[in-house]
C-alpha positions as CSV (number, residue, x, y, z in Angstrom):
1,F,12.4,16.6,14.8
2,G,11.3,13.0,14.7
3,S,9.6,10.3,16.7
4,L,11.2,6.8,16.7
5,T,14.5,8.4,15.6
6,H,14.4,11.6,17.8
7,T,17.7,12.6,19.5
8,D,15.8,12.9,22.8
9,K,15.3,9.4,24.3
10,A,12.1,10.6,26.1
11,V,10.5,11.5,22.8
12,R,11.5,8.1,21.3
13,E,10.0,6.4,24.3
14,Q,6.8,8.3,23.8
15,A,6.6,7.2,20.2
16,I,7.3,3.6,21.2
17,A,4.5,3.7,23.8
18,H,2.1,5.0,21.1
19,N,2.9,1.9,19.0
20,L,2.5,-0.4,22.0
21,E,-0.9,1.1,22.6
22,C,-1.8,0.5,19.0
23,I,-0.9,-3.2,19.4
24,E,-3.2,-3.4,22.5
25,I,-6.0,-1.9,20.5
26,G,-5.3,-4.2,17.6
27,K,-5.6,-7.2,19.9
28,Q,-9.1,-6.1,20.8
29,L,-10.0,-5.6,17.2
30,G,-8.6,-8.9,16.0
31,S,-5.8,-7.4,14.0
32,R,-3.0,-9.5,12.7
33,A,-0.4,-6.8,11.7
34,L,1.0,-3.4,12.7
35,T,2.1,-0.9,10.1
36,V,4.7,1.6,11.1
37,W,5.3,4.7,9.1
38,I,7.4,7.6,10.4
39,G,7.8,11.1,9.0
40,D,11.2,11.5,10.5
41,G,13.8,13.2,8.4
42,S,15.5,16.5,7.8
43,N,15.0,19.7,5.8
44,F,18.6,21.0,5.8
45,P,21.9,19.3,4.8
46,G,23.8,18.5,8.0
47,Q,20.7,18.8,10.2
48,L,20.6,15.0,10.9
49,N,23.3,12.4,11.4
50,M,21.8,9.9,9.0
51,T,23.6,6.9,10.4
52,K,22.7,7.6,14.0
53,A,19.1,8.3,13.0
54,L,18.8,4.9,11.4
55,E,20.4,3.2,14.4
56,R,17.9,4.9,16.7
57,Y,15.1,3.7,14.4
58,L,16.3,0.1,14.6
59,E,16.6,0.4,18.4
60,S,13.1,1.7,18.8
61,M,11.6,-0.8,16.3
62,R,13.2,-3.7,18.2
63,V,11.1,-2.8,21.3
64,I,8.0,-2.6,19.2
65,V,8.6,-5.8,17.3
66,A,9.3,-7.7,20.6
67,A,5.8,-6.7,21.7
68,I,4.0,-8.0,18.7
69,P,1.9,-11.1,19.4
70,D,2.6,-14.5,17.9
71,G,1.1,-14.8,14.4
72,W,1.3,-11.0,13.8
73,R,3.5,-9.2,11.3
74,A,5.0,-5.8,11.3
75,F,5.0,-3.8,8.1
76,I,7.7,-1.1,7.5
77,E,6.3,1.7,5.3
78,H,8.8,3.7,3.3
79,K,8.2,7.2,1.8
80,L,10.5,9.2,-0.4
81,Y,9.8,12.6,1.1
82,E,7.2,14.6,3.1
83,P,7.0,16.0,5.6
84,A,10.7,16.4,5.5
85,L,12.1,17.3,2.1
86,Y,15.9,17.0,2.3
87,S,16.1,13.5,3.7
88,T,13.7,10.9,5.1
89,V,15.0,8.1,7.5
90,I,13.0,5.3,5.8
91,A,12.9,6.8,2.3
92,D,13.0,3.8,0.0
93,W,12.3,0.1,-0.4
94,G,16.0,-0.7,0.0
95,T,16.2,0.9,3.5
96,S,12.9,-0.7,4.4
97,F,14.2,-4.1,3.2
98,I,17.5,-3.8,5.1
99,C,15.7,-2.8,8.3
100,A,13.2,-5.7,7.9
101,T,16.0,-8.2,7.6
102,Q,17.6,-6.7,10.8
103,L,14.4,-6.9,12.8
104,G,13.1,-10.4,12.3
105,A,11.3,-12.9,10.0
106,N,7.9,-11.4,10.9
107,V,8.9,-7.9,9.7
108,Q,8.1,-7.1,6.1
109,C,7.9,-4.1,3.7
110,L,4.7,-2.3,2.8
111,V,4.4,-0.6,-0.6
112,D,2.4,2.6,-0.8
113,L,2.0,3.4,-4.5
114,G,2.3,7.2,-3.8
115,H,5.5,7.0,-1.8
116,H,8.0,6.9,-4.7
117,A,9.5,9.2,-7.3
118,P,7.1,9.7,-10.3
119,T,9.2,7.5,-12.6
120,T,9.9,4.7,-10.2
121,N,9.2,1.2,-11.5
122,I,6.9,0.1,-8.6
123,E,6.1,-3.3,-10.1
124,Q,9.8,-4.2,-10.1
125,I,10.0,-3.3,-6.4
126,V,7.1,-5.6,-5.8
127,S,8.8,-8.3,-7.7
128,R,12.0,-8.0,-5.7
129,L,10.2,-8.0,-2.4
130,I,8.3,-11.1,-3.4
131,Q,11.5,-12.8,-4.5
132,F,13.1,-12.3,-1.1
133,Q,10.0,-13.0,0.9
134,R,9.6,-9.5,2.4
135,L,6.5,-8.2,0.7
136,G,4.1,-7.4,3.5
137,G,1.4,-5.7,1.5
138,F,0.1,-2.5,0.0
139,H,-1.5,0.8,0.5
140,F,-3.3,1.2,-2.8
141,N,-4.0,4.7,-4.1
142,D,-2.9,6.7,-7.2
143,S,-1.0,9.9,-7.8
144,K,0.3,12.3,-10.5
145,Y,3.3,13.8,-8.7
146,G,3.8,12.4,-5.2
147,D,1.7,11.2,-2.3
148,D,-1.5,12.5,-3.9
149,D,-3.6,9.7,-2.2
150,L,-6.1,9.7,-5.1
151,D,-8.6,6.9,-5.7
152,T,-6.9,3.7,-7.0
153,G,-6.8,3.6,-10.7
154,S,-7.9,7.2,-11.2
155,V,-4.6,8.4,-12.8
156,N,-2.6,5.3,-13.9
157,P,-4.7,2.2,-14.1
158,F,-2.1,0.4,-16.2
159,Q,0.4,0.6,-13.3
160,I,-2.2,-1.1,-11.0
161,F,-2.5,-3.8,-13.7
162,L,1.3,-4.2,-13.8
163,V,1.5,-4.6,-10.1
164,F,-1.2,-7.3,-10.1
165,N,0.6,-9.0,-13.0
166,E,3.5,-9.6,-10.6
167,L,1.1,-10.7,-7.8
168,V,-0.7,-13.2,-10.0
169,D,2.6,-14.5,-11.4
170,A,3.8,-15.1,-7.8
171,E,0.6,-16.8,-6.8
172,L,0.6,-19.1,-9.8
173,R,4.2,-20.2,-9.3
174,G,3.7,-20.7,-5.6
175,A,6.2,-18.1,-4.5
176,P,7.3,-19.0,-0.9
177,G,6.1,-16.7,1.9
178,F,3.6,-15.0,-0.5
179,A,0.8,-13.6,1.6
180,P,0.4,-9.8,1.0
181,A,-2.1,-7.7,2.9
182,Y,-4.2,-5.4,0.7
183,M,-5.2,-2.0,2.1
184,L,-6.4,1.4,0.8
185,D,-4.8,4.6,1.9
186,Q,-6.5,7.5,0.2
187,S,-7.5,11.1,1.0
188,H,-11.0,12.0,-0.1
189,N,-11.0,15.7,0.1
190,V,-13.3,16.4,-2.9
191,T,-15.2,13.2,-3.2
192,D,-17.6,11.2,-1.0
193,P,-15.3,8.8,0.9
194,V,-17.7,5.9,0.6
195,E,-18.1,6.3,-3.2
196,S,-14.3,6.7,-3.6
197,L,-13.7,3.4,-1.7
198,M,-16.2,1.7,-3.9
199,E,-14.5,3.0,-7.0
200,S,-11.1,1.9,-5.7
201,A,-12.4,-1.6,-4.9
202,V,-13.8,-1.9,-8.4
203,A,-10.5,-0.7,-9.9
204,L,-8.6,-3.4,-8.0
205,Q,-11.1,-6.0,-9.1
206,R,-10.6,-4.9,-12.7
207,A,-6.8,-5.0,-12.5
208,Y,-6.8,-8.4,-10.8
209,T,-9.2,-9.8,-13.4
210,Q,-7.1,-8.4,-16.3
211,A,-3.9,-9.9,-14.7
212,L,-5.7,-13.3,-14.6
213,M,-6.3,-13.0,-18.4
214,V,-2.6,-12.8,-19.2
215,D,-1.4,-15.6,-21.4
216,R,1.3,-16.8,-19.0
217,G,2.7,-19.4,-21.4
218,G,2.9,-17.0,-24.3
219,L,4.5,-14.3,-22.0
220,N,7.1,-16.7,-20.7
221,S,7.9,-17.9,-24.2
222,A,8.3,-14.3,-25.5
223,Q,10.5,-13.4,-22.6
224,D,12.7,-16.5,-23.0
225,S,13.2,-15.8,-26.7
226,N,13.8,-12.0,-26.0
227,D,10.8,-11.1,-28.2
228,A,10.1,-7.7,-26.6
229,L,7.2,-6.8,-28.9
230,M,5.3,-10.0,-28.3
231,A,6.0,-9.9,-24.6
232,N,4.5,-6.4,-24.4
233,R,1.7,-7.3,-26.7
234,T,0.7,-10.2,-24.4
235,L,0.3,-7.8,-21.6
236,Q,-1.5,-5.2,-23.8
237,N,-4.0,-7.9,-25.0
238,A,-4.9,-8.6,-21.4
239,V,-5.3,-5.0,-20.3
240,R,-7.4,-4.2,-23.4
241,M,-9.8,-7.1,-22.7
242,D,-13.2,-6.0,-21.7
243,V,-13.6,-7.7,-18.3
244,E,-16.5,-5.6,-17.1
245,P,-19.2,-8.1,-18.1
246,A,-17.5,-10.8,-16.1
247,I,-17.0,-8.6,-13.0
248,K,-20.6,-7.4,-13.1
249,M,-21.9,-11.0,-13.5
250,A,-19.8,-12.1,-10.5
251,R,-21.3,-9.2,-8.4
252,K,-24.8,-10.2,-9.4
253,R,-24.2,-13.9,-8.7
254,N,-23.0,-13.0,-5.2
255,G,-25.9,-10.7,-4.5
256,G,-24.0,-7.4,-5.0
257,A,-24.8,-4.3,-6.9
258,I,-23.8,-4.2,-10.6
259,D,-23.1,-0.5,-10.3
260,P,-22.3,0.1,-6.6
261,V,-22.0,3.9,-6.7
262,A,-25.3,4.2,-8.5
263,V,-27.1,2.0,-6.0
264,F,-25.4,3.9,-3.1
265,R,-26.6,7.2,-4.4
266,E,-30.1,5.9,-5.0
267,S,-30.3,4.7,-1.4
268,R,-29.7,8.2,-0.1
269,Y,-27.6,6.8,2.6
270,R,-25.4,9.9,2.7
271,Q,-28.3,12.2,3.1
272,C,-30.0,10.1,5.8
273,K,-26.8,9.8,7.9
274,A,-26.0,13.5,7.4
275,S,-29.2,14.4,9.1
276,A,-28.6,12.0,12.0
277,R,-24.9,12.8,12.7
278,P,-23.4,16.1,13.8
279,Q,-21.4,18.0,11.1
280,D,-17.6,17.8,11.4
281,L,-16.3,21.4,11.5
282,T,-12.7,20.5,12.3
283,G,-11.5,20.8,8.7
284,K,-9.6,17.6,8.8
285,S,-8.7,15.8,5.6
286,G,-10.6,12.6,4.7
287,I,-7.7,10.2,4.9
288,V,-8.9,6.6,5.4
């Protein structure tokens, strides 16, 4: 029945203490931010007083934010549904944004690409959060229906490109307060986690490079003249550009592998470590 928003104050205090412990661990690790996601919500109409639940959330978060060291940021992570299905306390970027403004200048919004309805325009959300200096960062992944947590770019690489198009635009125009944190949040249940992380990193490199190829002058001109076809064509020209040779050349120049997954498999790192480490029989998912 909830954590930071639970009706029982003792439960809320336990959840707060858990976050405070995470901050202490973060200090030892050299962390600079704390991400807070809660699964609090309801499964039945009337089960939860939605106003009181959000008030309890803000009350709990104020204690957590007050404990964050100087120079740190707190990221509020919203999610449309799951585990609760009728309502979620922090269900959308609007609620996240409002709470961030209530909690302080060092509190920002985190965007997980799988935490929205399937038709949501995520790049527009990114644009809004940049505009009002509340974009904390990302949990990159990909999905077909919901919080699938698939490898980044495995389902909709064009959306990843559109997100980076907004990020590159913000960087080039010097958007104030623009310093997003980039993270992966994926569940590797049927793939090798290391290989999936490699593939995701490559997908992000590709999307970023494609976004750098956008003809900004041409795009701005088409937008200002309401030329929808040419504006879209400008983006399509960038995303269709073969950037693989440039990416591979950069890897080689920096001493990296041109094909990371192939080199990883040839190294037999997985097999060597599997023989040295005990097998995990808990059946836990591979969320990283």
